[in-house]
N, CA, C and O of each residue as an XYZ file, in Angstrom:
532
protein
N      -8.725    -33.189     12.116
C      -8.546    -31.757     12.254
C      -7.253    -31.313     11.547
O      -7.222    -30.278     10.881
N      -6.195    -32.111     11.702
C      -4.926    -31.780     11.053
C      -5.078    -31.816      9.535
O      -4.529    -30.972      8.826
N      -5.828    -32.802      9.046
C      -6.029    -32.933      7.606
C      -6.791    -31.725      7.056
O      -6.455    -31.224      5.983
N      -7.809    -31.254      7.775
C      -8.562    -30.073      7.343
C      -7.667    -28.840      7.336
O      -7.737    -28.021      6.421
N      -6.826    -28.712      8.362
C      -5.911    -27.578      8.427
C      -4.927    -27.622      7.262
O      -4.645    -26.596      6.643
N      -4.402    -28.820      6.961
C      -3.478    -28.979      5.839
C      -4.155    -28.583      4.531
O      -3.551    -27.895      3.708
N      -5.385    -29.005      4.332
C      -6.123    -28.639      3.120
C      -6.345    -27.129      3.039
O      -6.254    -26.535      1.965
N      -6.636    -26.520      4.180
C      -6.843    -25.073      4.217
C      -5.561    -24.332      3.847
O      -5.586    -23.405      3.038
N      -4.448    -24.741      4.439
C      -3.169    -24.075      4.201
C      -2.709    -24.261      2.762
O      -2.107    -23.355      2.186
N      -2.978    -25.406      2.180
C      -2.472    -25.708      0.848
C      -3.352    -25.167     -0.271
O      -3.026    -25.345     -1.445
N      -4.451    -24.514      0.063
C      -5.264    -23.930     -1.002
C      -4.521    -22.746     -1.604
O      -3.669    -22.140     -0.954
N      -4.842    -22.430     -2.816
C      -4.153    -21.368     -3.533
C      -4.305    -20.008     -2.889
O      -3.372    -19.205     -2.921
N      -5.466    -19.726     -2.302
C      -5.696    -18.397     -1.732
C      -4.770    -18.114     -0.560
O      -4.263    -16.999     -0.440
N      -4.536    -19.092      0.304
C      -3.674    -18.876      1.464
C      -2.228    -18.684      1.016
O      -1.525    -17.815      1.532
N      -1.796    -19.478      0.075
C      -0.423    -19.348     -0.417
C      -0.249    -18.008     -1.138
O       0.774    -17.344     -0.974
N      -1.237    -17.614     -1.927
C      -1.183    -16.310     -2.595
C      -1.114    -15.182     -1.579
O      -0.374    -14.215     -1.761
N      -1.893    -15.311     -0.502
C      -1.878    -14.291      0.543
C      -0.515    -14.222      1.218
O      -0.018    -13.130      1.494
N       0.090    -15.366      1.486
C       1.412    -15.383      2.121
C       2.446    -14.718      1.220
O       3.267    -13.931      1.691
N       2.409    -15.029     -0.059
C       3.337    -14.404     -1.002
C       3.102    -12.894     -1.047
O       4.055    -12.115     -1.073
N       1.841    -12.486     -1.057
C       1.524    -11.052     -1.094
C       2.044    -10.333      0.146
O       2.555     -9.218      0.045
N       1.920    -10.960      1.312
C       2.415    -10.339      2.552
C       3.930    -10.186      2.494
O       4.462     -9.139      2.865
N       4.623    -11.217      2.034
C       6.085    -11.128      1.934
C       6.516    -10.061      0.935
O       7.445     -9.297      1.197
N       5.845    -10.011     -0.203
C       6.186     -8.983     -1.192
C       5.857     -7.590     -0.668
O       6.597     -6.640     -0.928
N       4.763     -7.459      0.064
C       4.400     -6.149      0.614
C       5.433     -5.674      1.625
O       5.772     -4.491      1.654
N       5.938     -6.586      2.455
C       6.952     -6.162      3.421
C       8.240     -5.757      2.709
O       8.885     -4.783      3.099
N       8.620     -6.501      1.666
C       9.812     -6.121      0.899
C       9.583     -4.787      0.195
O      10.471     -3.935      0.160
N       8.395     -4.612     -0.359
C       8.072     -3.352     -1.031
C       8.073     -2.197     -0.026
O       8.488     -1.085     -0.352
N       7.611     -2.464      1.183
C       7.642     -1.448      2.229
C       9.056     -0.994      2.532
O       9.304      0.196      2.729
N       9.987     -1.944      2.570
C      11.390     -1.585      2.802
C      11.939     -0.736      1.666
O      12.665      0.232      1.895
N      11.586     -1.107      0.443
C      12.064     -0.346     -0.717
C      11.508      1.072     -0.687
O      12.243      2.038     -0.890
N      10.214      1.192     -0.432
C       9.587      2.513     -0.412
C      10.110      3.340      0.754
O      10.350      4.537      0.596
N      10.292      2.725      1.929
C      10.849      3.459      3.071
C      12.253      3.951      2.775
O      12.606      5.079      3.119
N      13.057      3.107      2.136
C      14.406      3.537      1.758
C      14.367      4.686      0.769
O      15.155      5.626      0.866
N      13.445      4.607     -0.186
C      13.298      5.684     -1.168
C      12.926      6.992     -0.477
O      13.496      8.045     -0.765
N      11.960      6.908      0.440
C      11.510      8.118      1.134
C      12.616      8.678      2.018
O      12.915      9.870      1.951
N      13.230      7.828      2.850
C      14.202      8.309      3.828
C      15.539      8.718      3.200
O      16.160      9.693      3.624
N      15.970      7.969      2.193
C      17.314      8.193      1.667
C      17.358      9.062      0.419
O      18.408      9.619      0.097
N      16.249      9.189     -0.284
C      16.255      9.972     -1.518
C      15.363     11.206     -1.395
O      15.809     12.325     -1.648
N      14.114     11.002     -1.010
C      13.170     12.124     -1.031
C      13.356     13.092      0.140
O      13.303     14.305     -0.063
N      13.572     12.590      1.356
C      13.690     13.494      2.503
C      14.904     14.411      2.404
O      14.793     15.574      2.792
N      16.063     13.956      1.906
C      17.154     14.924      1.708
C      16.793     16.010      0.695
O      17.214     17.157      0.842
N      16.017     15.656     -0.331
C      15.581     16.658     -1.306
C      14.639     17.658     -0.640
O      14.761     18.866     -0.846
N      13.690     17.146      0.165
C      12.777     18.037      0.891
C      13.570     18.934      1.840
O      13.302     20.132      1.931
N      14.550     18.356      2.549
C      15.394     19.141      3.447
C      16.182     20.211      2.708
O      16.366     21.313      3.226
N      16.651     19.899      1.501
C      17.391     20.867      0.705
C      16.510     22.056      0.342
O      16.936     23.206      0.451
N      15.278     21.778     -0.089
C      14.388     22.865     -0.498
C      13.805     23.644      0.678
O      13.282     24.742      0.488
N      13.888     23.091      1.891
C      13.415     23.828      3.064
C      14.569     24.487      3.813
O      14.411     24.914      4.957
N      15.721     24.567      3.168
C      16.857     25.256      3.776
C      17.598     24.413      4.794
O      18.181     24.955      5.734
N      17.590     23.106      4.629
C      18.320     22.223      5.532
C      17.594     21.933      6.823
O      18.196     21.420      7.766
N      16.321     22.248      6.888
C      15.552     22.007      8.107
C      15.277     20.519      8.235
O      14.804     19.887      7.291
N      15.576     19.954      9.414
C      15.222     18.567      9.703
C      13.981     18.614     10.582
O      14.046     18.997     11.750
N      12.876     18.228     10.017
C      11.613     18.323     10.740
C      11.610     17.485     12.011
O      10.918     17.826     12.970
N      12.368     16.400     12.034
C      12.369     15.510     13.193
C      12.853     16.223     14.456
O      12.504     15.812     15.563
N      13.647     17.279     14.312
C      14.173     17.995     15.477
C      13.212     19.056     16.004
O      13.452     19.616     17.073
N      12.144     19.343     15.290
C      11.215     20.393     15.718
C      10.343     19.878     16.862
O       9.762     18.795     16.784
N      10.266     20.682     17.929
C       9.461     20.286     19.084
C       9.154     21.489     19.951
O       9.821     22.522     19.881
N       8.137     21.328     20.763
C       7.789     22.332     21.767
C       8.059     21.683     23.121
O       7.409     20.707     23.495
N       9.026     22.237     23.849
C       9.407     21.659     25.137
C       8.423     22.134     26.195
O       8.249     23.335     26.404
N       7.785     21.182     26.858
C       6.846     21.503     27.935
C       7.573     21.610     29.268
O       7.282     22.496     30.071
N       8.513     20.712     29.498
C       9.336     20.808     30.707
C      10.724     20.265     30.381
O      10.866     19.230     29.730
N      11.736     20.977     30.843
C      13.125     20.590     30.587
C      13.468     19.321     31.359
O      12.829     18.988     32.357
N      14.478     18.630     30.880
C      14.973     17.450     31.578
C      15.672     17.883     32.855
O      16.348     18.912     32.884
N      15.508     17.101     33.902
C      16.168     17.381     35.180
C      17.347     16.428     35.296
O      17.195     15.207     35.247
N      18.526     17.021     35.452
C      19.756     16.232     35.510
C      20.225     16.127     36.954
O      20.094     17.077     37.726
N      20.762     14.988     37.310
C      21.345     14.790     38.639
C      22.769     15.332     38.634
O      23.302     15.678     37.580
N      23.374     15.405     39.797
C      24.729     15.939     39.926
C      25.748     15.069     39.187
O      26.769     15.570     38.716
N      25.468     13.764     39.087
C      26.427     12.876     38.422
C      26.206     12.805     36.910
O      26.875     12.030     36.227
N      25.286     13.597     36.386
C      25.072     13.680     34.940
C      23.993     12.754     34.401
O      23.732     12.740     33.198
N      23.370     11.990     35.270
C      22.281     11.119     34.817
C      20.980     11.908     34.802
O      20.846     12.930     35.475
N      20.051     11.428     34.044
C      18.771     12.106     33.902
C      17.829     11.618     34.996
O      17.512     10.431     35.074
N      17.382     12.555     35.848
C      16.410     12.206     36.885
C      14.997     12.196     36.318
O      14.202     11.294     36.582
N      14.712     13.228     35.531
C      13.388     13.356     34.915
C      13.606     13.729     33.452
O      14.213     14.761     33.166
N      13.116     12.898     32.514
C      13.355     13.210     31.096
C      12.554     14.428     30.635
O      11.576     14.840     31.259
N      13.008     14.972     29.533
C      12.328     16.120     28.927
C      10.932     15.702     28.455
O      10.729     14.598     27.950
N       9.994     16.604     28.632
C       8.641     16.393     28.120
C       8.428     17.396     26.999
O       8.514     18.607     27.207
N       8.143     16.871     25.791
C       8.031     17.763     24.637
C       7.006     17.227     23.658
O       6.770     16.022     23.567
N       6.408     18.148     22.934
C       5.523     17.790     21.819
C       6.396     17.790     20.579
O       6.877     18.838     20.147
N       6.596     16.633     20.021
C       7.488     16.479     18.867
C       6.677     16.556     17.572
O       6.432     15.540     16.921
N       6.275     17.740     17.216
C       5.452     17.921     16.024
C       6.252     17.727     14.739
O       5.672     17.480     13.681
N       7.557     17.833     14.818
C       8.403     17.634     13.637
C       8.344     16.205     13.130
O       8.325     15.974     11.921
N       8.314     15.243     14.046
C       8.192     13.846     13.633
C       6.849     13.608     12.956
O       6.751     12.820     12.015
N       5.823     14.286     13.435
C       4.497     14.177     12.822
C       4.515     14.753     11.403
O       3.915     14.187     10.489
N       5.207     15.881     11.228
C       5.336     16.469      9.887
C       6.078     15.498      8.974
O       5.697     15.322      7.817
N       7.156     14.854      9.494
C       7.863     13.844      8.707
C       6.935     12.699      8.310
O       7.005     12.199      7.187
N       6.073     12.288      9.226
C       5.134     11.201      8.926
C       4.165     11.604      7.823
O       3.843     10.796      6.952
N       3.697     12.850      7.855
C       2.779     13.338      6.813
C       3.494     13.364      5.459
O       2.933     12.940      4.448
N       4.725     13.859      5.444
C       5.498     13.908      4.198
C       5.733     12.493      3.679
O       5.595     12.237      2.483
N       6.090     11.572      4.579
C       6.288     10.171      4.181
C       5.016      9.587      3.597
O       5.068      8.879      2.591
N       3.880      9.869      4.207
C       2.604      9.351      3.722
C       2.315      9.853      2.309
O       1.891      9.085      1.446
N       2.544     11.128      2.082
C       2.287     11.700      0.752
C       3.219     11.074     -0.288
O       2.783     10.726     -1.385
N       4.498     10.933      0.056
C       5.454     10.363     -0.887
C       5.139      8.893     -1.150
O       5.153      8.461     -2.302
N       4.856      8.121     -0.104
C       4.514      6.702     -0.282
C       3.249      6.572     -1.117
O       3.175      5.719     -2.001
N       2.258      7.407     -0.845
C       1.031      7.382     -1.638
C       1.298      7.669     -3.103
O       0.731      7.017     -3.980
N       2.159      8.643     -3.373
C       2.484      8.979     -4.766
C       3.228      7.828     -5.444
O       2.944      7.500     -6.596
N       4.174      7.218     -4.737
C       4.925      6.095     -5.315
C       3.994      4.919     -5.590
O       4.063      4.311     -6.658
N       3.132      4.597     -4.644
C       2.200      3.490     -4.857
C       1.215      3.802     -5.979
O       0.831      2.906     -6.732
N       0.805      5.054     -6.098
C      -0.086      5.444     -7.195
C       0.590      5.185     -8.542
O      -0.028      4.645     -9.460
N       1.862      5.573     -8.653
C       2.600      5.362     -9.907
C       2.746      3.870    -10.196
O       2.600      3.441    -11.341
N       3.033      3.077     -9.160
C       3.197      1.636     -9.346
C       1.888      1.002     -9.801
O       1.880      0.203    -10.737
N       0.786      1.348     -9.152
C      -0.516      0.772     -9.518
C      -0.923      1.223    -10.914
O      -1.477      0.436    -11.682
N      -0.655      2.478    -11.247
C      -0.989      2.976    -12.584
C      -0.192      2.221    -13.652
O      -0.742      1.849    -14.688
N       1.093      1.996    -13.404
C       1.913      1.247    -14.353
C       1.435     -0.197    -14.461
O       1.414     -0.763    -15.554
N       1.056     -0.791    -13.344
C       0.550     -2.167    -13.364
C      -0.749     -2.255    -14.156
O      -0.947     -3.190    -14.933
N      -1.626     -1.290    -13.960
C      -2.905     -1.313    -14.684
C      -2.710     -1.161    -16.188
O      -3.514     -1.675    -16.965
N      -1.660     -0.466    -16.611
C      -1.390     -0.339    -18.046
C      -0.933     -1.656    -18.658
O      -1.123     -1.885    -19.853
N      -0.329     -2.527    -17.845
C       0.140     -3.807    -18.372
C      -0.988     -4.814    -18.540
O      -0.844     -5.788    -19.278
N      -2.096     -4.591    -17.871
C      -3.221     -5.519    -17.972
C      -3.929     -5.342    -19.309
O      -4.065     -4.227    -19.812
N      -4.373     -6.448    -19.870
C      -5.133     -6.385    -21.109
C      -6.534     -5.887    -20.809
O      -7.111     -6.213    -19.771
N      -7.078     -5.092    -21.727
C      -8.471     -4.699    -21.522
C      -9.367     -5.924    -21.685
O      -9.044     -6.820    -22.466
N     -10.469     -5.979    -20.972
C     -11.333     -7.154    -21.089
C     -11.890     -7.273    -22.504
O     -12.243     -6.286    -23.149
N     -11.951     -8.509    -22.953
C     -12.461     -8.744    -24.299
C     -13.954     -8.422    -24.327
O     -14.688     -8.765    -23.400
N     -14.397     -7.758    -25.404
C     -15.830     -7.450    -25.469
C     -16.628     -8.743    -25.604
O     -16.196     -9.707    -26.235
N     -17.792     -8.727    -24.995
C     -18.633     -9.907    -25.037
C     -19.176    -10.088    -26.450
O     -19.489     -9.128    -27.154
N     -19.274    -11.339    -26.827
C     -19.821    -11.649    -28.155
C     -21.289    -11.237    -28.188
O     -21.997    -11.358    -27.189
N     -21.735    -10.756    -29.331
C     -23.141    -10.366    -29.385
C     -24.021    -11.569    -29.081
O     -23.768    -12.688    -29.527
N     -25.039    -11.301    -28.323
C     -25.914    -12.373    -27.877
C     -26.773    -12.839    -29.049
O     -27.419    -12.036    -29.722
N     -26.767    -14.132    -29.276
C     -27.547    -14.713    -30.364
C     -28.975    -15.009    -29.917
O     -29.373    -14.679    -28.799
N     -29.716    -15.619    -30.783
C     -31.103    -15.935    -30.432
C     -31.144    -16.987    -29.329
O     -30.246    -17.821    -29.215
N     -32.189    -16.936    -28.529
C     -32.346    -17.881    -27.435
C     -32.760    -19.239    -27.990
O     -33.076    -19.376    -29.172
N     -32.749    -20.216    -27.129
C     -33.111    -21.569    -27.535
C     -34.561    -21.625    -28.013
O     -34.873    -22.341    -28.964
N     -35.445    -20.875    -27.361
C     -36.845    -20.857    -27.761
C     -37.011    -20.243    -29.154
O     -37.800    -20.725    -29.967
N     -36.257    -19.174    -29.415
C     -36.341    -18.533    -30.723
C     -35.842    -19.469    -31.820
O     -36.427    -19.524    -32.902
N     -34.759    -20.209    -31.547
C     -34.255    -21.170    -32.533
C     -35.281    -22.270    -32.795
O     -35.508    -22.656    -33.941
N     -35.895    -22.768    -31.732
C     -36.908    -23.811    -31.904
C     -38.111    -23.286    -32.674
O     -38.697    -24.010    -33.479
N     -38.479    -22.036    -32.434
C     -39.597    -21.441    -33.169
C     -39.252    -21.328    -34.646
O     -40.088    -21.612    -35.504
N     -38.016    -20.910    -34.949
C     -37.598    -20.803    -36.347
C     -37.589    -22.174    -37.025
O     -38.010    -22.303    -38.175
N     -37.107    -23.200    -36.310
C     -37.097    -24.557    -36.881
C     -38.524    -25.033    -37.132
O     -38.808    -25.632    -38.169
N     -39.416    -24.770    -36.190
C     -40.816    -25.172    -36.362
C     -41.430    -24.497    -37.578
O     -42.109    -25.132    -38.384
N     -41.174    -23.177    -37.697
C     -41.728    -22.442    -38.827
C     -41.175    -22.957    -40.166
O     -41.907    -23.036    -41.153
N     -39.882    -23.307    -40.193
C     -39.276    -23.854    -41.409
C     -39.875    -25.233    -41.742
O     -40.079    -25.555    -42.912
N     -40.148    -26.024    -40.735
C     -40.724    -27.351    -40.952
C     -42.172    -27.251    -41.450
O     -42.629    -28.097    -42.218
N     -42.887    -26.212    -41.008
C     -44.267    -26.003    -41.474
C     -44.304    -25.666    -42.958
O     -45.239    -26.042    -43.664
N     -43.287    -24.959    -43.424
C     -43.247    -24.543    -44.826
C     -42.927    -25.749    -45.648
O     -42.837    -25.656    -46.872
């Protein structure tokens, strides 16, 4: 059983998959940094400094105790975080689209197939006809 598992793990597909997962997580960090640190400040600038993450509809206020601790936390619909998620999705999608498009340009176009020649039967028929002559 151990030998079969070792053979399974050492096949090229599993190793390729592991490398792809590691690269995807690193790429995720790069794209998240791009979105959070570069694009969201630009979006905030064009929306007049609005931080969508702070937008919410408070359903019930937080109840504070006399000593300043929270007895009951605030209940709110945080739609601003959802808007941030939508913006992040659009930006990540656009970045990945550009990356995939650039990658596809680096690939060689498939070589055209060679024109199909006569079949084996046709060649044998031609040889037979030549031998008859």
